[in-house]
C-alpha positions, 0 to 999 in steps of 0.5 A, spaced: 660 419 672 655 420 676 656 420 683 651 415 685 655 410 681 663 411 683 667 405 685 670 406 692 677 406 692 681 400 695 682 400 703 676 405 703 669 403 706 663 402 701 659 408 701 653 405 699 652 398 703 645 397 701 648 394 695 652 389 698 650 381 698 642 380 700 641 378 707 641 371 709 633 368 709 631 373 703 629 368 699 625 364 704 631 359 706 633 358 713 639 362 715 645 357 716 648 357 723 655 359 723 660 354 722 655 349 719 659 351 712 655 353 706 649 350 703 650 347 696 646 351 691 643 344 688 643 337 692 640 330 691 634 329 696 634 322 699 627 319 698 624 319 705 623 312 708 618 312 714 617 304 714 619 298 710 620 301 703 623 308 700 618 313 698 620 312 691 618 307 685 621 300 687 625 295 684 624 288 684 630 288 690 626 293 694 620 289 693 623 282 695 627 286 702 621 289 704 616 283 703 620 279 709 621 286 712 613 286 713 613 279 716 618 281 721 614 287 723 608 284 723 609 276 724 602 274 727 597 278 722 601 275 716 605 269 718 601 265 723 594 268 721 596 264 714 598 258 718 592 257 722 587 259 716 590 254 711 591 248 716 584 248 718 581 247 711 586 242 710 585 238 716 577 239 715 578 236 708 582 230 711 577 229 716 571 229 711 575 225 705 579 220 708 574 215 710 571 215 703 578 214 700 579 208 705 572 205 703 574 206 696 580 203 696 577 196 699 572 196 694 577 196 689 580 190 691 577 185 686 579 179 690 574 181 695 568 185 691 565 184 685 564 189 679 557 190 682 559 191 689 563 197 687 558 200 683 553 200 689 559 202 693 560 208 689 553 210 689 553 209 696 559 214 697 558 219 692 553 224 697 558 224 703 564 225 697 560 231 694 558 234 701 566 233 703 568 237 697 563 242 698 565 244 705 572 243 703 571 249 698 567 253 702 572 253 708 578 254 703 574 260 700 574 263 707 581 261 709 583 265 702 579 271 704 582 271 712 589 271 709 588 276 703 585 281 708 590 281 714 596 281 710 594 287 705 592 291 712 599 289 715 603 291 709 600 297 708 601 300 715 608 297 714 609 302 709 609 307 715 613 303 720 606 302 723 606 295 727 599 291 726 596 287 731 592 281 729 585 283 732 587 290 728 588 287 722 582 283 722 578 289 724 580 294 719 579 288 713 572 286 716 568 290 712 572 288 706 571 280 707 564 280 703 567 284 697 573 279 697 569 273 697 564 276 692 570 277 688 573 270 688 566 267 687 565 271 681 572 270 678 571 262 680 564 263 676 567 266 670 572 261 669 567 255 670 562 258 666 567 259 660 569 251 661 562 249 661 561 253 655 567 250 652 565 243 654 558 244 651 561 246 644 565 240 644 559 236 646 555 239 640 561 238 635 562 230 637 557 228 632 560 231 626 567 231 628 567 224 632 569 224 639 577 224 638 576 230 634 572 234 639 576 232 644 583 235 640 578 241 638 577 243 645 584 242 648 586 247 642 581 252 644 583 251 652 590 252 650 588 258 646 584 261 652 590 261 656 594 268 654 587 271 655 586 268 661 594 271 663 592 277 660 586 279 664 589 276 671 595 281 671 590 287 669 586 285 675 591 283 680 590 289 684 583 288 684 583 284 691 588 289 694 584 295 692 578 292 696 581 292 703 587 298 702 581 303 699 575 300 701 573 300 694 567 296 691 568 291 686 567 295 680 571 301 682 577 296 684 576 293 677 577 300 674 583 302 679 587 295 677 586 296 670 589 303 670 594 302 675 597 296 670 597 301 664 604 301 661 607 296 666 603 289 664 610 286 662 614 288 668 608 286 673 608 279 670 615 278 670 616 280 677 609 275 679 612 270 675 619 270 678 616 270 685 611 265 683 616 260 680 621 261 686 616 260 691 613 254 687 620 251 687 621 252 695 615 249 697 616 243 693 622 242 696 620 243 703 614 238 702 619 233 699 624 233 705 618 233 710 615 227 706 622 223 706 623 225 714 616 222 715 617 216 711 624 215 715 621 216 723 614 213 721 613 206 721 607 202 717 603 202 722 603 209 723 601 211 716 594 214 718 599 219 722 603 220 717 598 222 712 595 227 718 603 230 718 604 230 710 597 234 710 599 239 715 606 240 712 603 242 705 598 246 709 603 250 712 608 251 706 602 253 702 600 258 707 607 261 707 607 261 699 600 265 699 602 270 705 609 272 701 605 272 695 600 277 697 605 281 701 609 282 695 603 283 691 601 289 696 607 292 695 607 292 688 601 295 688 604 301 692 609 301 687 604 302 682 600 307 686 607 311 687 608 311 679 601 313 677 598 317 683 604 320 686 602 316 693 609 317 695 608 324 697 601 322 700 605 317 705 611 322 706 605 327 709 602 322 713 608 320 716 609 327 719 602 329 721 599 322 722 595 318 717 588 320 717 585 313 716 588 307 720 590 304 713 596 309 710 594 312 703 586 310 704 583 316 701 588 318 696 584 318 690 588 323 685 591 320 679 596 324 675 601 323 670 605 316 670 612 317 673 
């Protein structure tokens, strides 16, 4: 046996100590301090949790908990902001339309007005009615934009545990406000165009099929369009979030939302459907309780005050539903980006070094294979 391969006898030192175990840190791992115990060869690494979510694919429970965590972390740009901007159009609508409805109710009193007088009253009142509804729609459009923008900014910043002031949320979402308004206008115009074409087709078919037949055909056609509308609504649901979170244009936001929903359409539909049903039930329950309470404490002479209180209550409840839905949608968008773009790695790096943009993940554009 060669001398350099001899085995040392028991009790004698090894003649070749350089063949011993490799020194600590030879593979790039840090030295383990004495008394700390051996480092396991394989161990589970807990996902980072710098903010309201763990940086991993999220489940429904995670999204629900994180939604309320965002509200607690940034109540002013989410909750208070939504209440104020939803209350404004409701009060404007009531102020503009209540006199018209009051006059219209009086004109319908057959004992005091003839049919000709009723028609004349309608002819006189339709211009202010149209102006009132037009003003209400314009204010409602502005209110929706003012809710979506700040809520999205607050939810994105909450993923890294960053608090967001009201002015900060408005400033960061201000550039996207015009694009959000254009998005809403385009969506509304598309729906209106489809309805107008459908009605025009029904009118054209009314002569050969009869009015009843054309009406039935129109109803069936609109019912057949509902699945297509639902499919498109889910495919484009992340568009408004992309406009704010990544400052995209409308075309790029449509393409990005389409890509992020791919492979998760049913999951996103289920989550949004459950959230919508729960929020709808809670909103209806709260409104009913407030209506009963208003009727109990306000007498008949205070009917006008009761109307104002009821409209304000419905606006507040609607604001709560809207802001909760928008925050949930933003977090669902973060989950989709984690699954498709590995946004978790970007957010984890930004949590250590600080985000280069006030909105976390703003510059993450790389698309990788879904997780």
